[in-house]
PAZALUM-78112 format. One record per residue (C-alpha): residue in one letter; x, y, z. Coordinates in pm, whole numbers, plus 50000, padded with zeros to 5 digits. Layout:
<rs>
AXYZ;...
</rs>
This chain:
<rs>
X050812364844908;X051822328344911;X051962327644532;X055212337244366;X056062371144225;X056572353343893;X052912342143886;X051762377543957;X053992392143686;X052892365543438;X049182371143508;X049472408943464;X051552404443147;X048922382042986;X045852399543129;X044932418042809;X046102392142556;X042592379242486;X041552413542355;X043312403542031;X040952374141978;X037872375241761;X035912358742040;X036312389042268;X035902412741974;X032422398841911;X031452392342274;X033092419542483;X031642405942805;X033952375842766;X037172395642812;X039232381143090;X037122349543098;X038432338842757;X041902348942867;X041672323243145;X040702295942897;X043482305442658;X046022306042942;X045102270643047;X045242258442687;X048762271842641;X049992255442961;X049942283843213;X049442272243571;X046022273943733;X046972303043961;X047852324843662;X044842313643457;X042412320543742;X043872355143803;X043462363843435;X039872351043429;X038942370843743;X040682403443653;X037422423143615;X035892411843944;X034052426044121;X032142442243837;X029122452744041;X027902457544396;X026662421844429;X029112404144198;X031622377944309;X035022387944442;X038332373644317;X038872339244471;X042532342744575;X044772370744705;X046792369744382;X043642372944172;X042602402044394;X045902420044336;X045592415043959;X042012427943964;X043082458544165;X045952464443920;X043592464343623;X041232488843793;X044082511743899;X045582511443550;X042202521343403;X041742548443664;X045212563643626;X045262560443249;X041982578843202;X042802605643458;X046082611243275;X044162620842958;X041592640743159;X038732616243103;X037232623243445;X033552615343512;X031352645743545;X027792646143674;X026072613743581;X028502607743293;X030882578843353;X031392561243019;X034412541343140;X032812530443469;X035512546343684;X033162549743981;X032492512443965;X036232506243945;X036812524944272;X033932506344436;X035602474044325;X038912484944478;X037132492644806;X035482458544812;X038772440744747;X040662461045006;X038072453645275;X037672416845186;X041372408645171;X042672433345430;X044982450945185;X046522482945316;X046252509145040;X047192545445106;X045692565944824;X048152594644873;X051422575644885;X050472547044652;X048812568544386;X051752592544386;X054112563344329;X051962546944062;X051262579443876;X054942582643784;X054312558043501;X051642579443335;X051292613543180;X050662642543417;X047872634343664;X046132658843893;X046522638744214;X044252662144409;X041402655544166;X042112618344183;X042072618644563;X038842638644563;X037262614044318;X038202583844529;X037032599844853;X033712608744692;X033252571644622;X034182563644983;X031422587345100;X028882568744888;X030192533744948;X029532531645320;X025862531645419;X026212551645740;X025462586445868;X027482609045629;X028832629045922;X030582597446049;X032512594645723;X033292631945735;X034602627846091;X036962599845991;X038172617945679;X038862648545895;X041422627646083;X043592628245772;X043442590445727;X043872580745362;X044532543445383;X041402527445238;X041502497445471;X041962518645783;X039282542745664;X036742514645646;X037722501045986;X037532535346149;X034172542945989;X032782510046119;X034212516146467;X032812551246493;X029462540946350;X029062513846615;X029812538546894;X027632566346752;X024712542246744;X025292530747101;X023292543547396;X024532575947551;X026662588247264;X024972622447254;X026212629547608;X029712617947516;X029602639547206;X028772670547412;X031842665547631;X034202660547339;X032772690047150;X033832710547450;X037302695247425;X037472705347059;X036312740547140;X039072745847398;X041842736047155;X040392751746840;X042982779746839;X045962757146906;X048372744046642;X047812707046690;X050772698946466;X053162717046698;X054882695646958;X053652701547311;X054232683747637;X052322681847962;X054212690448280;X052632671348568;X054582693248809;X052372722848719;X049132705748820;X047282722649106;X043872705749105;X042982669349169;X040762669048860;X043672676448624;X045862651048801;X043132624748764;X042562632548397;X046292630748322;X046702597648507;X043692581848337;X044692594647994;X048262582448039;X046922547748121;X044542546847824;X047042560447572;X049822536747680;X047842505447592;X047742486547263;X044322479147116;X043262451446879;X040692472946700;X039922509646643;X036602504346818;X038342492947137;X040732522447122;X037992547847053;X035802533047326;X038662536447574;X039352572547475;X035692582347490;X035632565447830;X037582595647956;X034282614647973;X033932613448356;X037462626848407;X036932653648143;X033612664348295;X035292667348634;X038122687148479;X035722711648315;X033762715648639;X036692720248876;X039552734448672;X039832769548530;X041822767148207;X042292804048125;X044112814748438;X046522844148453;X049632822548490;X050602815248128;X052542783748213;X049632768148399;X047132779048133;X049222764847848;X049862732848042;X046132727448093;X045452734147727;X048202709547633;X046542683047850;X043192687747678;X044922689247339;X046662656047408;X043292639447461;X041862655747150;X044812645646928;X044582609447040;X040942608046933;X041692627646617;X043942598946506;X040702580046449;X038072606746390;X037162642746461;X034222637146694;X032942672746661;X032052665346297;X029502639046400;X025882650246403;X023352627946576;
</rs>
């Protein structure tokens, strides 16, 4: 943010002041808007006044977004305070009941995050923020937010499931990964790619992917495993500007993987060679799993 921390603190401090006025008491839809007018009248700077006036944006799927990054942060703060406060007193929406519009609040947070490129990890950030409230069931809160994520993006639901299975919980990264995977899933030839990577997932299904494992190139016996390792090493060593570029490069390992599966026996008697081959396949799988679990995608 280019604006000062003082402006942000001032805007949040005054955000609810207009609720004391008779104007907002009679016309509740004017809350925030009147606060902006009052702030200007009492000499607050335009940055602060605008942030106060825009604190409830966006208030619907097609409504305007806050006009500045500072206004966006204030709007997110208001929505998060509402969300955490109501979860702390167990006022959690059930079924179609949502009297405090918490679902709309999460949708608003998602829109702001994607528009302004704000990184927002719902596990780490919510844990930190929840310290200022009564006891909050963070698992329920995470589940509630992720349910909104599933409904927010208008894509094949299995694509969202695949990205969530990666463990990603940063809302900005989630959106970027969903978009990247969706573009590739809808590209020509993805079903053939999917078949190859489902086989990759099947080979490593019994492995502990969280355990550290290394690939020993000295144990390679077949050209196909040497080629796969060399190509994977090249792809994984590069930096990518987008998740789509990275995922496209990883899925581009299909020819080497197909050759590996055709020419290399994984479950050989020699335990060292067998485990080394499984580690090679697992390395490929874990790199893709950083973005999405491809086997979850149904096309």
